[in-house]
Structures are given as structure tokens and as C-alpha cells.
Backbone bond lengths (Angstrom), bond angles and torsions (degrees), N, CA, C in turn:
res aa  C-N    CA-C-N  psi(-1)  N-CA   C-N-CA  omega(-1)  CA-C   N-CA-C  phi
1 M - - - 1.459 - - 1.516 108.72 -
2 P 1.396 117.62 126.55 1.459 119.14 -176.58 1.516 110.08 -68.34
3 C 1.312 114.95 148.86 1.454 120.28 178.89 1.508 109.41 -146.57
4 G 1.294 116.43 171.66 1.454 121.47 176.46 1.510 111.80 62.80
5 P 1.346 115.74 -132.92 1.474 120.39 -177.14 1.528 112.26 -59.60
6 D 1.348 117.33 -36.29 1.478 119.38 -179.17 1.521 110.80 -61.60
7 L 1.320 117.13 -41.34 1.457 121.02 179.45 1.517 111.08 -63.41
8 G 1.307 116.37 -40.46 1.460 120.27 179.03 1.520 111.32 -64.62
9 A 1.342 116.76 -39.51 1.466 120.31 179.82 1.516 110.98 -65.47
10 L 1.331 116.12 -39.20 1.466 119.42 178.70 1.524 110.79 -66.23
11 T 1.333 116.50 -37.30 1.455 120.24 179.00 1.522 111.12 -63.45
12 V 1.347 113.92 -44.23 1.471 118.41 178.14 1.526 110.67 -63.13
13 M 1.345 116.30 -41.49 1.468 120.48 -179.85 1.519 111.08 -64.80
14 D 1.339 116.38 -40.29 1.465 119.37 178.09 1.523 110.79 -62.61
15 G 1.330 114.64 -40.32 1.463 118.34 178.60 1.523 112.05 -62.95
16 R 1.341 115.65 -42.61 1.460 119.44 179.05 1.529 111.20 -66.29
17 N 1.334 115.81 -39.34 1.472 119.02 177.51 1.518 110.98 -62.13
18 Q 1.338 115.88 -39.48 1.462 120.17 178.94 1.532 110.62 -64.50
19 Q 1.330 115.68 -42.76 1.463 119.97 178.28 1.535 111.06 -63.24
20 L 1.338 114.08 -41.79 1.465 118.73 178.86 1.522 111.43 -63.71
21 A 1.342 117.04 -41.78 1.462 120.96 179.02 1.523 110.56 -63.62
22 E 1.358 115.66 -41.16 1.459 119.23 178.90 1.530 110.64 -66.12
23 A 1.341 116.26 -39.29 1.466 119.96 179.20 1.531 110.88 -65.05
24 L 1.334 115.65 -41.80 1.468 119.72 178.21 1.527 111.17 -64.47
25 A 1.336 116.26 -40.64 1.466 120.16 179.21 1.527 110.40 -64.07
26 E 1.341 115.61 -41.23 1.463 119.84 179.18 1.530 110.63 -65.76
27 Q 1.353 115.03 -40.55 1.463 119.08 178.97 1.527 110.94 -64.61
28 E 1.328 116.63 -40.97 1.454 120.78 178.74 1.531 110.97 -63.87
29 S 1.343 115.62 -39.58 1.463 119.73 177.96 1.524 111.08 -64.31
30 L 1.350 115.68 -40.62 1.462 119.71 178.86 1.530 110.79 -65.10
31 L 1.346 115.75 -40.10 1.457 119.82 179.05 1.525 111.06 -64.42
32 E 1.328 116.20 -40.59 1.460 120.43 178.38 1.533 110.77 -64.58
33 S 1.338 115.63 -41.23 1.468 119.43 178.44 1.516 110.86 -64.43
34 A 1.342 115.82 -40.78 1.457 119.48 179.16 1.518 111.12 -65.08
35 A 1.347 116.12 -40.96 1.464 119.56 178.98 1.531 110.78 -65.10
36 A 1.348 115.90 -39.95 1.463 119.54 178.76 1.528 110.70 -64.86
37 S 1.350 115.54 -40.72 1.469 119.16 178.04 1.515 111.18 -64.83
38 E 1.331 115.75 -35.62 1.463 119.84 179.56 1.528 111.08 -68.99
39 R 1.346 116.32 -34.89 1.467 120.06 -179.74 1.516 112.59 -80.18
40 L 1.339 117.99 -17.70 1.459 121.25 -174.77 1.527 112.82 -58.41
41 P 1.353 119.45 -51.06 1.476 117.94 178.99 1.527 112.69 -58.59
42 E 1.336 116.73 -39.57 1.463 120.16 179.86 1.527 110.73 -65.05
43 N 1.336 116.24 -40.69 1.460 119.46 179.34 1.532 111.04 -66.47
44 V 1.329 116.01 -39.56 1.469 119.62 178.75 1.525 110.22 -64.23
45 I 1.336 116.52 -45.92 1.461 120.99 -179.02 1.526 110.72 -63.26
46 D 1.327 116.78 -37.85 1.467 120.35 179.55 1.527 112.25 -70.57
47 S 1.333 117.79 -19.66 1.464 120.63 -176.41 1.519 112.95 -82.96
48 V 1.334 118.50 -17.11 1.464 120.32 -178.18 1.526 109.70 -80.94
49 D 1.348 115.88 155.83 1.464 120.23 -175.88 1.523 113.06 -96.74
50 V 1.321 118.00 14.22 1.464 121.53 174.09 1.522 108.80 -108.72
51 G 1.330 115.84 148.91 1.452 119.98 178.95 1.524 111.00 -79.45
52 I 1.311 116.41 133.97 1.471 121.69 179.46 1.521 108.55 -128.44
53 V 1.326 116.25 127.25 1.455 121.19 174.66 1.523 108.01 -131.43
54 V 1.328 115.46 133.07 1.464 122.29 178.17 1.523 107.97 -115.98
55 V 1.326 116.15 131.23 1.461 121.56 178.76 1.522 109.13 -120.92
56 D 1.346 115.90 153.32 1.456 118.93 175.76 1.521 110.15 -82.82
57 R 1.326 116.74 -175.43 1.467 120.29 -175.59 1.524 112.68 -64.16
58 D 1.356 116.92 -20.80 1.464 120.65 179.82 1.525 112.77 -95.04
59 G 1.335 117.00 -0.43 1.459 120.42 177.68 1.510 114.78 92.47
60 H 1.328 118.46 7.49 1.460 121.04 178.20 1.527 109.98 -82.66
61 D 1.336 116.21 140.05 1.463 120.39 179.44 1.523 110.56 -64.37
62 V 1.329 115.98 129.92 1.455 122.12 175.81 1.524 110.16 -106.03
63 L 1.312 115.80 -36.36 1.464 121.19 -177.82 1.517 108.81 -151.01
64 M 1.328 115.58 140.35 1.461 122.25 175.12 1.526 107.50 -144.97
65 N 1.327 117.31 116.92 1.459 118.81 -176.11 1.531 111.71 -78.57
66 R 1.323 115.77 176.98 1.459 121.00 -173.79 1.531 111.29 -61.65
67 A 1.336 117.41 -42.84 1.466 120.36 -179.94 1.527 111.15 -62.94
68 Q 1.328 116.46 -38.90 1.458 119.40 -179.98 1.522 111.63 -70.26
69 R 1.307 117.78 -31.89 1.471 120.12 176.18 1.528 110.66 -64.95
70 R 1.343 116.56 -36.19 1.469 119.56 176.00 1.530 110.63 -66.71
71 I 1.329 116.69 -41.98 1.460 120.83 178.08 1.527 109.99 -63.29
72 H 1.326 116.32 -42.46 1.466 121.35 179.45 1.525 110.34 -60.79
73 Q 1.334 116.09 -40.96 1.468 120.29 178.86 1.526 110.99 -66.81
74 L 1.346 116.60 -37.46 1.455 121.62 178.50 1.524 111.64 -59.25
75 A 1.343 116.38 -36.18 1.459 120.98 -176.29 1.528 113.18 -96.32
76 S 1.330 117.56 5.95 1.462 120.45 -178.55 1.528 110.96 -79.49
77 P 1.324 118.21 134.36 1.471 120.34 176.98 1.523 110.69 -63.38
78 P 1.322 118.26 150.94 1.469 120.63 178.29 1.528 110.81 -56.57
79 G 1.332 116.09 132.32 1.450 121.14 177.78 1.511 114.56 83.79
80 N 1.337 117.95 -0.52 1.462 121.55 179.71 1.524 107.81 -120.69
81 D 1.336 116.09 101.29 1.461 120.65 -175.73 1.520 113.22 -81.85
82 D 1.316 118.05 -16.33 1.459 120.44 -177.62 1.531 110.33 -139.09
83 P 1.348 116.98 66.20 1.462 119.56 -178.27 1.524 111.33 -75.91
84 N 1.335 115.47 153.79 1.456 118.15 171.86 1.526 109.46 -84.34
85 E 1.316 116.85 178.03 1.467 121.25 -174.14 1.522 112.37 -57.74
86 S 1.330 117.46 -41.02 1.467 120.35 -176.21 1.524 112.39 -71.52
87 Q 1.347 117.71 -18.44 1.459 121.23 -178.60 1.525 113.25 -91.46
88 L 1.320 117.85 -12.88 1.459 120.63 -179.30 1.524 111.01 -65.09
89 L 1.334 115.99 147.56 1.462 121.80 -178.03 1.526 108.84 -87.17
90 L 1.328 114.84 89.65 1.455 122.32 -179.63 1.523 109.54 -115.32
91 W 1.341 115.58 140.01 1.459 121.80 -175.55 1.517 110.38 -129.72
92 H 1.335 114.71 156.33 1.458 119.25 167.21 1.523 107.47 -72.00
93 P 1.343 118.53 128.06 1.471 120.11 -177.87 1.527 112.60 -56.90
94 G 1.332 115.62 136.31 1.446 121.36 177.86 1.512 114.91 76.84
95 S 1.334 117.80 11.60 1.460 120.47 179.24 1.522 109.02 -142.23
96 A 1.335 115.15 171.11 1.463 120.73 177.85 1.522 110.84 -100.54
97 L 1.334 117.11 18.80 1.464 121.06 -177.19 1.527 110.46 -91.48
98 P 1.341 118.11 120.65 1.466 119.87 174.64 1.531 110.29 -61.97
99 M 1.313 116.47 145.21 1.459 120.53 179.58 1.528 109.51 -83.34
100 P 1.341 118.01 124.27 1.475 120.89 179.63 1.528 110.63 -59.97
101 P 1.337 117.46 148.91 1.473 120.76 -177.45 1.519 113.95 -53.17
102 E 1.339 118.01 -39.47 1.464 119.84 -175.58 1.529 112.69 -71.99
103 Q 1.344 117.64 -12.85 1.459 120.96 179.29 1.528 112.32 -99.08
104 R 1.313 117.13 -1.24 1.458 121.06 -176.46 1.528 110.44 -77.87
105 P 1.344 116.72 144.23 1.468 120.15 -171.33 1.522 115.15 -54.08
106 V 1.337 118.20 -48.60 1.460 119.65 -176.78 1.530 110.54 -65.49
107 R 1.336 116.48 -40.34 1.462 119.69 178.57 1.526 110.86 -63.15
108 R 1.310 117.17 -40.93 1.464 121.04 178.29 1.528 110.34 -62.89
109 A 1.345 116.38 -39.08 1.462 119.83 178.37 1.530 111.21 -66.36
110 V 1.343 116.55 -39.98 1.468 120.78 177.64 1.531 110.21 -62.03
111 L 1.322 116.23 -33.81 1.473 121.33 178.40 1.524 111.84 -81.89
112 Q 1.340 115.95 17.48 1.460 123.99 172.19 1.527 113.31 71.54
113 E 1.332 116.57 27.08 1.457 120.30 177.35 1.522 109.63 -94.01
114 T 1.314 115.86 139.41 1.457 122.41 173.82 1.525 108.33 -111.47
115 F 1.332 117.32 132.18 1.463 120.53 -177.53 1.526 110.02 -152.49
116 T 1.339 114.50 167.26 1.468 121.27 -177.58 1.524 109.17 -137.70
117 N 1.344 115.68 136.73 1.472 122.59 173.48 1.527 112.33 54.28
118 S 1.305 116.37 51.20 1.465 121.60 173.30 1.529 107.77 -91.35
119 L 1.332 117.13 120.61 1.464 121.05 -173.83 1.528 111.34 -84.86
120 V 1.323 115.22 139.06 1.454 122.18 176.80 1.525 108.01 -147.81
121 A 1.346 116.53 143.14 1.463 121.39 176.82 1.526 108.97 -103.27
122 M 1.326 116.80 138.31 1.457 122.14 -179.15 1.518 109.72 -129.95
123 G 1.316 116.91 133.79 1.456 120.45 177.75 1.511 111.99 162.43
124 Q 1.337 116.19 169.78 1.461 121.45 -178.17 1.527 111.23 -61.50
125 T 1.337 117.11 -37.87 1.458 121.98 176.11 1.513 108.21 -134.18
126 Q 1.319 116.38 159.30 1.455 120.01 -179.86 1.521 111.02 -62.49
127 R 1.321 116.99 -35.28 1.472 120.79 -176.60 1.527 111.68 -64.98
128 E 1.324 117.69 -38.01 1.462 120.66 -176.59 1.524 112.58 -101.32
129 A 1.324 117.49 9.26 1.462 121.36 -176.56 1.523 111.29 -71.78
130 R 1.317 115.54 150.89 1.450 122.57 172.13 1.527 108.68 -93.02
131 V 1.326 116.18 143.12 1.461 120.42 178.58 1.524 108.45 -96.93
132 L 1.334 116.20 128.51 1.449 121.14 -178.52 1.521 110.51 -124.66
133 S 1.323 114.63 146.58 1.451 121.65 175.06 1.523 107.55 -101.33
134 A 1.336 116.62 124.18 1.461 121.49 -176.49 1.527 110.40 -111.95
135 S 1.327 115.47 138.51 1.465 121.98 175.26 1.523 108.10 -132.89
136 A 1.327 116.87 143.69 1.463 120.88 -176.49 1.525 110.72 -133.77
137 R 1.328 115.16 143.61 1.455 122.20 174.86 1.532 108.92 -135.28
138 Q 1.308 115.95 144.84 1.452 120.58 178.21 1.537 109.77 -83.58
139 I 1.335 116.44 145.32 1.465 122.38 179.55 1.525 108.31 -99.08
140 I 1.321 116.65 123.34 1.464 122.71 179.94 1.525 108.59 -111.27
141 D 1.331 118.14 127.24 1.464 121.37 -177.88 1.533 111.02 -81.48
142 H 1.355 115.79 -177.10 1.463 120.92 -175.65 1.518 113.08 -66.80
143 R 1.331 117.14 -15.80 1.467 120.61 177.82 1.526 111.91 -92.71
144 G 1.347 115.68 1.64 1.453 119.42 -179.68 1.517 113.68 82.54
145 E 1.334 116.60 12.19 1.457 120.73 -179.33 1.533 110.00 -102.22
146 R 1.329 115.32 149.77 1.458 120.12 178.80 1.523 109.74 -71.83
147 S 1.345 116.03 129.17 1.458 119.95 -179.66 1.520 112.42 -116.94
148 G 1.343 117.19 -1.11 1.461 119.92 179.91 1.511 110.28 155.88
149 A 1.330 114.83 -156.89 1.467 120.33 -178.51 1.520 109.73 -153.98
150 V 1.325 115.65 156.16 1.462 121.59 175.22 1.525 107.64 -123.21
151 V 1.343 115.09 134.36 1.465 121.77 -179.67 1.526 107.82 -122.81
152 V 1.329 115.72 132.33 1.462 121.83 -178.77 1.521 109.02 -116.89
153 F 1.341 115.97 132.22 1.463 122.21 -179.81 1.531 109.79 -115.75
154 S 1.335 116.32 128.24 1.466 121.36 176.74 1.528 109.07 -119.66
155 D 1.324 117.15 131.46 1.459 121.96 179.16 1.529 109.31 -76.25
156 V 1.332 116.60 114.81 1.468 121.51 -178.85 1.532 110.92 -117.16
157 T 1.333 116.55 22.22 1.464 120.64 -177.38 1.524 111.89 -57.45
158 S 1.327 117.13 -46.26 1.471 120.74 -178.42 1.518 110.64 -62.62
159 Y 1.323 116.50 -41.30 1.469 119.98 179.93 1.526 110.57 -65.00
160 I 1.337 116.93 -44.33 1.465 120.83 179.74 1.523 110.42 -62.71
161 D 1.337 117.29 -42.05 1.470 120.80 178.42 1.530 110.67 -62.00
162 M 1.334 116.61 -40.02 1.463 120.36 -179.78 1.535 110.25 -65.45
163 V 1.330 116.39 -43.82 1.471 120.38 179.74 1.526 110.46 -62.62
164 R 1.333 116.56 -42.91 1.465 119.79 179.62 1.525 111.17 -64.45
165 S 1.325 117.25 -38.34 1.470 120.07 177.87 1.522 110.81 -64.22
166 Q 1.328 116.17 -41.14 1.458 119.65 177.98 1.526 111.08 -64.39
167 E 1.321 116.17 -41.43 1.461 119.98 179.52 1.531 111.03 -64.19
168 Q 1.331 116.43 -40.57 1.462 119.68 178.41 1.528 110.95 -65.20
169 F 1.329 116.17 -38.33 1.460 120.13 178.22 1.526 111.01 -64.26
170 V 1.338 116.08 -46.16 1.466 120.28 179.60 1.523 110.43 -61.93
171 A 1.344 116.66 -42.28 1.465 120.14 -179.88 1.527 110.83 -63.05
172 A 1.343 116.76 -42.20 1.464 120.13 -179.03 1.532 111.23 -65.57
173 V 1.332 116.14 -44.28 1.462 120.00 179.49 1.523 110.58 -64.05
174 S 1.328 116.42 -41.09 1.463 120.31 -179.45 1.518 111.28 -62.23
175 H 1.322 116.47 -42.51 1.471 119.86 177.85 1.530 111.05 -62.67
176 E 1.331 115.59 -40.18 1.461 119.55 -178.44 1.529 111.66 -69.15
177 L 1.329 117.11 -29.76 1.467 120.36 -178.69 1.524 113.01 -82.18
178 R 1.331 116.70 -30.64 1.466 118.98 -171.78 1.537 111.80 -63.35
179 T 1.321 118.53 -44.55 1.466 121.10 -176.33 1.536 112.51 -64.15
180 P 1.344 119.66 -51.04 1.473 117.70 178.71 1.526 112.93 -65.71
181 L 1.333 117.38 -32.47 1.457 119.21 178.69 1.527 111.07 -65.19
182 T 1.324 115.46 -42.40 1.465 119.53 177.93 1.524 110.34 -60.54
183 S 1.328 116.79 -39.69 1.464 121.02 178.42 1.523 110.98 -66.11
184 V 1.311 117.27 -43.56 1.465 121.25 179.77 1.525 110.74 -60.67
185 I 1.325 116.33 -44.86 1.466 120.29 -179.81 1.532 110.67 -63.11
186 G 1.330 116.18 -40.36 1.464 119.88 178.71 1.514 112.15 -60.97
187 Y 1.341 116.92 -44.27 1.466 120.25 -179.48 1.525 111.30 -69.96
188 L 1.337 116.91 -33.31 1.465 119.30 176.58 1.524 110.57 -64.50
189 E 1.312 116.21 -39.55 1.468 119.78 178.22 1.533 110.83 -65.07
190 L 1.320 115.98 -41.37 1.470 119.20 177.83 1.522 111.09 -63.86
191 A 1.328 116.76 -41.42 1.469 120.49 -178.87 1.518 111.11 -62.98
192 Q 1.333 116.54 -35.24 1.464 119.35 -178.64 1.529 112.74 -74.49
193 D 1.324 116.47 -14.13 1.474 119.69 177.15 1.527 112.34 -78.02
194 D 1.323 115.96 -9.89 1.470 120.28 -179.75 1.530 108.79 -71.51
195 G 1.330 116.71 117.74 1.462 121.02 -177.96 1.506 113.74 -72.80
196 D 1.330 118.87 -12.12 1.470 121.46 -178.16 1.530 113.01 -89.48
197 L 1.339 117.00 1.81 1.460 119.24 -178.71 1.529 110.72 -67.65
198 S 1.318 113.93 142.02 1.467 117.80 173.09 1.529 109.18 -73.56
199 R 1.327 114.94 162.03 1.463 118.92 -179.06 1.527 110.30 -62.05
200 Q 1.320 117.67 -38.42 1.466 121.05 -178.82 1.524 111.05 -66.85
201 T 1.348 116.10 -44.03 1.460 119.94 179.14 1.536 110.79 -63.90
202 A 1.322 117.13 -41.73 1.461 120.57 177.50 1.524 111.04 -60.75
203 S 1.344 115.38 -38.00 1.480 119.24 178.63 1.525 111.06 -65.12
204 Y 1.352 116.75 -40.58 1.462 120.72 177.93 1.541 110.94 -61.77
205 L 1.327 115.59 -43.55 1.464 119.68 -179.27 1.524 111.91 -65.50
206 Q 1.326 117.48 -35.80 1.453 120.72 177.86 1.524 111.66 -65.11
207 V 1.335 116.02 -41.57 1.472 119.97 177.21 1.531 110.39 -63.24
208 A 1.327 116.09 -42.91 1.468 120.09 179.55 1.528 110.72 -62.67
209 Q 1.340 116.76 -43.01 1.461 118.85 -178.60 1.528 111.08 -68.66
210 R 1.333 116.74 -38.98 1.469 119.55 179.36 1.528 111.46 -60.44
211 N 1.314 115.75 -42.08 1.469 119.46 179.33 1.528 111.42 -71.89
212 A 1.331 116.72 -36.85 1.470 119.65 177.56 1.528 110.28 -65.43
213 D 1.347 116.66 -40.34 1.467 120.37 177.43 1.529 111.07 -61.89
214 Q 1.339 115.79 -41.49 1.462 119.98 179.95 1.532 110.98 -65.07
215 L 1.340 115.80 -41.31 1.465 119.43 178.56 1.528 110.89 -65.00
216 L 1.328 117.15 -38.41 1.462 120.41 178.43 1.522 111.11 -64.52
217 L 1.331 117.80 -37.39 1.471 121.18 177.13 1.531 110.97 -62.97
218 I 1.332 115.74 -39.96 1.474 119.55 178.27 1.524 110.42 -62.84
219 V 1.328 116.27 -44.84 1.467 120.87 179.44 1.520 110.66 -62.10
220 Q 1.316 117.25 -42.75 1.462 121.15 -179.97 1.531 111.16 -65.73
221 D 1.331 116.76 -37.48 1.471 120.20 176.85 1.524 111.11 -64.71
222 L 1.331 116.48 -39.91 1.466 120.15 178.01 1.526 111.08 -63.26
223 L 1.325 115.67 -43.31 1.468 119.28 179.58 1.524 111.33 -66.33
224 A 1.336 117.18 -40.55 1.465 120.51 178.57 1.517 110.80 -63.88
225 D 1.342 116.59 -37.93 1.466 120.60 178.34 1.520 110.74 -64.95
226 Q 1.338 117.43 -39.46 1.460 120.90 178.49 1.532 110.77 -65.02
227 V 1.333 117.13 -40.27 1.464 120.63 178.73 1.525 110.06 -64.28
228 A 1.354 116.61 -41.29 1.462 120.49 179.94 1.524 110.82 -64.68
229 R 1.341 116.79 -42.08 1.470 120.38 179.71 1.522 111.68 -64.26
230 S 1.323 116.28 -43.28 1.466 119.52 -179.42 1.526 110.95 -66.79
231 G 1.328 117.20 -28.24 1.467 119.83 179.62 1.502 113.49 -75.67
232 T 1.367 117.32 -21.83 1.447 120.99 -179.41 1.510 113.07 -95.13
233 E 1.323 117.92 -8.88 1.479 120.21 -179.03 1.524 111.07 -84.82
């Protein structure tokens, strides 16, 4: 059993070992905290339900969150698990026309364009495609120089479907109203041609025709608006 100076040396060594163990434990805790802090932005970005893709100044992907990976997979051609931007199945919404590469949101962002709510359809076919709203902003570093861009995609398919249903309903109602209104106005005009009408009755018919004419103008404006919308889609 050690004694005297040997015992003292062992005590000092034990103390140093304890300090070293505590220092290592503290360092490990700091490393874990740093790793958790580093993962925090990625975890937050992955938790949102919009697609986010960040590209560098040359157009290379720097970050793509979980939602954007699902969107990317949705637009991937069959048999191609890692397509580039020009190979993705992107369409003009409401049409069967593929979207040219230079008009695609990420490409536009790489070309230093900033935009908001640009609609694009993504999917294997135009019929089953999802409609997404894309917005892009340029990333400026601390030196004031452009270092890349961030593009955000939001799925607006349900909203677009709802708007189209409302438009179809308005168009159908307008068509149904126009024919009887035209008939009513015609009969009001004929009734006013009767020379035996009293002044009061003629006044009533004029009010009725004025309101019927106004209602017909509203219906015609609704129909014209529907034609204009369908021509731009």
C-alpha cells in the first residue's frame, strides 16, 4: 500500500483526472449544444408546410426542406429520381402546355429575378398536377453582394379549385338569367307601346324596365368577365 510521498502524488493525480473528466464532460455538453443549435434552423425549416429551396449564385442547390423534396418528387419524370430543373414536369396552370425552362421559378430566381405569387402546375400530367404559388427573393451577403436566392412554393390547388367552381357557378347562373331577362324587357317595351295606359301605369312600367335593363347589364358584365378569364388561362 503506497504511503508518504507516493500517496500524495496519487491524490494529486486523482484530482487532475477528475478535473480532466469534468472538462471533457463540459466540452461534450458544449459540442452537443452547438450541434443542436446548428440543427435548429434545419428542423424549423423542415416543420413548415411550404416548399423552400435555396440556391447559390451559380444555381446549385444549397438547401431543400422536406416539403420541397416532396414537391420535387411530384414533378420528377418516371424513372428519374434526381432530375435537374429543366427535366421537371412543370405546366402552365389550366393548360396542357409545358413550362419552358427559362420561365420556371427556380431558373428565374437564378437569373436574379424577384417575384411574388407566380403560379405553376407540377405533376406527371397536367390533369393531375398540383398548382403552386412561387415567390423568390435574392440573398445579399454582408458585403452587399448577391450570394444566391431563396424560392418558396405554396400549394394553392384547393384555392384554385374553389375559385374555378365559383366562376363556373356564376357563369351558369348568368346564362340562366340572361334569357328570361331579355324576354321580360321585350314584353315591358311592348306594354309601354299601348296608348291606353294611364300615366301612373306607364310610370310603373318605366321603372320596371329601367331596373330590368340594369340587371341585364350586370349579367352581361359577369359573362364578359368569365370569357376574359377563360381567354387568359
